[in-house]
N, C-alpha and C positions, 0 to 999 in steps of 0.2 A: 765139417765138410767145407772144402775150399770153395771160393766164389766161382772159379772156373768150372769145378765139378758141378755146382748148382746150375750154372749156365748150360752145360752140356746136357744135364738131365732135363732141364726145361726145354732145350731144343729138341730132344728126342720126343718129349710129350707133344710138341708142336707138329712133329713130322707128319702125322696122319691128317692134319688139318690144313696143310699148306695150300691145297687146291680149293678151299672153300672161300666164299666171298668175304671181304674184309671192309671195314670202314675206310672211306677215302678213295675208293675205286668206283667209278661210274657203273651203275647197273647195266648189264647187257654188253659191256665192252669186252672184247677179246683181249685180255690182258697179257702182257709179256712179263713173265716171272723172273725177277732180277735179283742177283746176289751181289754183295759188296765185299771186296777184299782190300782192306786198308781204309781207315776212316779218319785219318788225320787231316791236315790242311786241305789238300786237293780232294781227298775222299769226301770230306764234308761238303765241299763246294759241288762236287759231282752228284752227291746225294740230293742236294737241293735242286740241281738241274733235272734229275730224274723225277723228283716229286712234282715238278711242274707239268709233267706229261700225264694225260688222263688215262692212258692205257698201260700203266706200269704198276706192278705189285712187288714190293720189296719182300722177299721171302727168306732172306738169310743175311747175316752180317758176320764179318770176321775182322779181328784186329788183335795184335799181341798186347795192346794197352787197353785195359778194361774201361778207363774213363772215356775213351773214344767211343766205345760201344754204348755206354750209357748216354752220351751226348746224342748219338745217332738215333737211339730209341726215342729220345725226347723230341728230336726233329720230326721223326715219322709220326709220333703221336700214338703209338701202340707198342705192345711187347712183340718183338721179332726175335726168332731163335738166333743164337750167336755162339761163335766158337773163337778160340784163339789160334786154332790150326786150320788153315784154309782147306786142307784135304777133307776135313769133315764137312765143310760147306759144300764141296763139290759132289758130295753124296746125296744132297737134297733132291728128292724126287720131284719132277715137274718143273725144275728150274731150268730155264732156257738159255740164260746169258748171265755173265758176271762182269762187274766193273773192277779192274785191278788198279788200285791207287796206293799201293804199298811203297816202301822205299825202293829206289831204283834197282838195287842188287837182287831184289825178289821178283822183278817183272818177268824174267824169262821162265823160271821154274813154274810160276803160277799160271802164266799164259799157256805154256806148253801143256801142263797138266789139265788145265781147263779145256783146251781143244781136244785132248785125248779123251776127256770125259764127255765129249759131245756138246760142249757149251760154246756159244758165241762170246766174244770178248771185246770189251772196250778197255784198252790199256793206256794209262797215262804216259805222257812223255817223261823222260826219254824212253824210247822203246826198251832199251837194254842197257846193261852195264858194259858189255863188250860186243865187238863186231861178230864174233863167233856165236854168241847168244842170239843176236838179231837174226842171223841166217837160220838158226834152229827154230826160231819162232815162226818165220815165214814157212818153213817146211811143215811145221805142225799144223798151221792153218790150212795149208794146201792138202795135206794127206787126209785130214779130217773133214775137208769141205766146210770150214768154219768161216764166219764173218769175223774179222778182227779189225776194229777201228782203233787208230792211234790218236791220242789226245793232243793233236796239233790243230788247234781250233781255227786257225786262220784259213784252213781249207774250206771252212763253212762260212767264210766272210764274203759278202757280196762286193765289198770294196777291193779286196785282194783279187777276186775274180776279174773285176773291172780293170785293175792295174795290169794283169796278165794280158788282157785283150788289147790294151793300149800299147804295151811294150812290144808284143808279138806282131801287132799291126803296124809298127814302125813309127809311132807317135814321136819318139825322141831319137829316131835314127838307129844306128847300130850301137848297141849297149856294149861297152868294153869293160865296165867296172860296176859292181854292185857292192854296197857297204852296209854294214849293220853293227850295232854295238849294244852292250849291256852296261849301264851306268848306275852305280849304287855305292856312294861314298861311305865306307865303313870305318874310316880312320877316326880315332887311333886304336880302338879296342876290338873291333870286329866281333867275332863270336866269343871272345874272351879266352881266358886260360882256366883249365880245371884239372883236377887230379881224379884218380879212381875214387868212386864213391859208392855208397849203398844203392842198390837197384830200387827205383821208386816202387811203391806199392802198386800192384796191378799191372806191372810191366814184365812180360816174359822176355828177358834180355837174351837168353840163348836162342830163342826162336826169332827174335828181332835180327840177330846176327845171321842166322840161317847158314848159307853156303860160305860166308866169309869167315876168316880166322877168328878163333876165340880170343877175347880180350876183356879186360875189366870195363865195367860201365863208366862212362864219363858224361856229366850233364850237358857238355857242349857238343855231344854227338847226337843223342836222341832226347826227345822224340823228333825234333825237326832239323837240327843244325848239321845233320849228316851231309847236307849238300855242299859243305865246305871241306869235306874229307874225300880224298881221291879214292879211297877204298870203296866208297859207297856211291859217290856221285861226283859232280863238278858243276860249276856255273855255266861253263860252255855247253854242257849237256842239258842243264836245267833250263836256261834261257836261250842260249845260242841256237839250239835246235829248232826253236820256233821260227827264227829268222832264216836259217838255212833252208827250212822246208818252204817257207813263203817265197824266197828268192829262187829256189829250184823250180817251183811251180810257175812263177812269173816268166822265168827265162827258158823254161822247157829244157833244163839240164838234169842229168842223172847223177854223175859222179865226177869228182875232180881227178886230174891226172897227176897233180902234185900238191903237196901241203907243206907249208913252212910256218912254224910257230916260235915266237919269242915271248919271254915274260918271266915273272918271278914274284916272290914276296918282298916288295921293296919298301913298304911303308907301314902296313897294318901289323900291329903287334898282337898276334893271337895264335891259337893252336892249329889254324888251318893247314892243310897240306896241298892246297891249290893256290894259284897266283892271285895277287891283288891287282896285278896289271898284266895284260896279255894282248898281243897282236898276232893275228893269224892271216895268212894269205893262201887262198885256194886257187889253183889254175885249172881251167877247163880246156879240153881239146879244141873247142870251138873258137878259141881266141878271146877269152874273157877272164877276168879276175873277180873273185869274191873275197872281201876282207871282213874280219870280225875283230872288234876291240872289246876287251873286258876291262872296265875301269872301276875298281872298288877302292881306290885311294884318291879319287877326285869325283866331283859331282856335277859339274856344268855340262850341258848338252854338247856332244861332239858335233862339230860343224853346225848344221841346223837341227833344231829339235825334230825328232822323228824316229820311227823304228827302223826304216830302211831308206836307202838312197840308191837310185839307179842313174848312172851317168852315160848319156848317149851322145852321138855326134851332132845332134840338133838341139839338145837340151837335157835338163836334169829333172827327175821326179824325186821329191821328198815326201814320204808317206808316214803317217802316224795314226793314232787311234781316232782322231777326229776328222780325217780326210787326207787330201794330198795337194801338193803344189806342183805345177808344171812350170819350170823356169826356162825361158828361151835362151839358147846360146847366142852370144853377140858376135861370135867370130874371134879369131885370135891373130897371132903374128902372121903377116903377109896375106891376111884374108880381109874381105870386105866386112866392115863393122856394121851389121844390121841384124835385128832379130830373125832367127831362122824358122821359128814357129811362134805361135801365140802363147804367151804366158797366161796362166790362169790359176785360180784357187778353187778347189772342189771340196765342199764340206760334205762329209759322209758320217752317218751314225749307224754303225753295225748293230744288228740285233744282239741279244744276249748270246754270245758265241758258245758258252758252255751248254746252254739249253738247245741251241741250233745244232751243235755237233752231236749231242745226245739224241736229238730227234732224228737226225740222219742215220745214226747207228740203229735205232729201233726200227725205222722204216726198212733198213736193209736186212735186219733180222727177219722181217716178214717177207720181203721181196726176194732175198738172196742175191741182190745186186751188190756190186762192190761199193763200199762206203767211200765218203769223201777223202779220207786218209787211210787207205788200205794198208795192211801191215807191210807190204813190199815198199810202198812209198815212204812209210815211216822209217823203215830200215835204212833206205838210201839216205834219208836226211840225218839220221842218228849217226851214221858212219862218219859224217863230217866232224861231229863233236869228238868222237873217239880218235879219229886221225889227228885232230888238233892236239889232244892230250898226249898222244903217243909221240908226235913230233917234238913237243916241249920236253917230254920225259927223256927222250933220246938225244935231244939237241941236234936234230938232223932234219934235212929236207927229205920228205918221203915221196917216192915214186909209186903211185898206187895203181895196182892191177885190179880193176873193178870186176872183171870176169871171174878171176880166181879168188878175189878178196884177200889178197896178200900184198905185202910191200916188197917191191923188187930190190934184191940185193942188200937187205938189211935184217939180219937175224935178230938183233936186239929189238927192233920194232915188231917183228912178227911174233916174238915171245909175248908181247903185250896185247895180242889179239884176243886173248882169253886168260883165265887164271884157274888154278886147281881148286875145285870146290872142297869145302870141309865135309868129311863124312858125317852122316850117310847120304848127303844130298847129291843127286845125279841128274843131269839134264839129258832127256831122251832125244 
């Protein structure tokens, strides 16, 4: 009997006992029964965040790689029913919500199916692999009246909330430019080069691929290095979307009107299909620019060290994980040279954002209020990443129609708004 079969039989045996009290849950607490889809890097971190909550019971696990399930059970400290097919997990009776932390190309199918099964969803960023998928995910949440929180944790950050209040309150004047970047020097070898190889024991490679085209297994794709392969993800989606979301929130912007990206594989010698160097400019109708730089062939901080930079007519804010600096403008050519505001440094220590964002999700499961990063907000922010990739792929400036979610006058770009799923997978 295969290990997967043993797991599924064991899960069935657990099915009748899912609603009984278990060790590790406070007596008398009205527990939210939670399932996990995807238990790799982020899945393991989010599992730890969930276990910090006193009103959660983990009632089911799913991953296509058996060692991840074993690790999760060890973390939980008890035997939890598990499957390699998420559709079996969604059949668990009494389960109210799921966490989706699978590879990015799976997010849409699993989130939509979970909503249709009546489950609330915490889905990791990036929300989707394509813009089309993101809109279908919003529709699924709305038609099923589901709570869907997107894992853009800066929405649960008191510091970023404070920055929004400062900027919208005019602290640094009119902001005309916001900048962010991802720095991670991977030169010279990057993710390395590899050839087709035997599938590791315990990995269901066909199920890992899911809706994407069939291909031989390569060690530098899975379990984790898929984020450097355009078919499955990208670093502008993996990391850039965090900053796009934070800056959209701070600036009270929704969508760009145009996007221009430049970049390529200039220095890192590996199998990646995404750039090692990239610059993107987003333009807003309000008269602002947002720029993103992806630097994977150099490692020094861009400009000043920080996650984001906001440039206003009175000064500049540099913000990072430990706080932020407000730097007064001194005036320029033909102007009086004197500080226009008071410079200062504010040290801030955010709480555990994974735990805070998970707590907000669970509270909303109970209250039915919109979570800090509702699926619609997550979709708007993820669109930035997809448009950056499409602009680079087509080597063109994109004019974005955010109402229709199409690119004006660019058939090549519009063909990249989605892709054909491999049978039998279909997105409802």
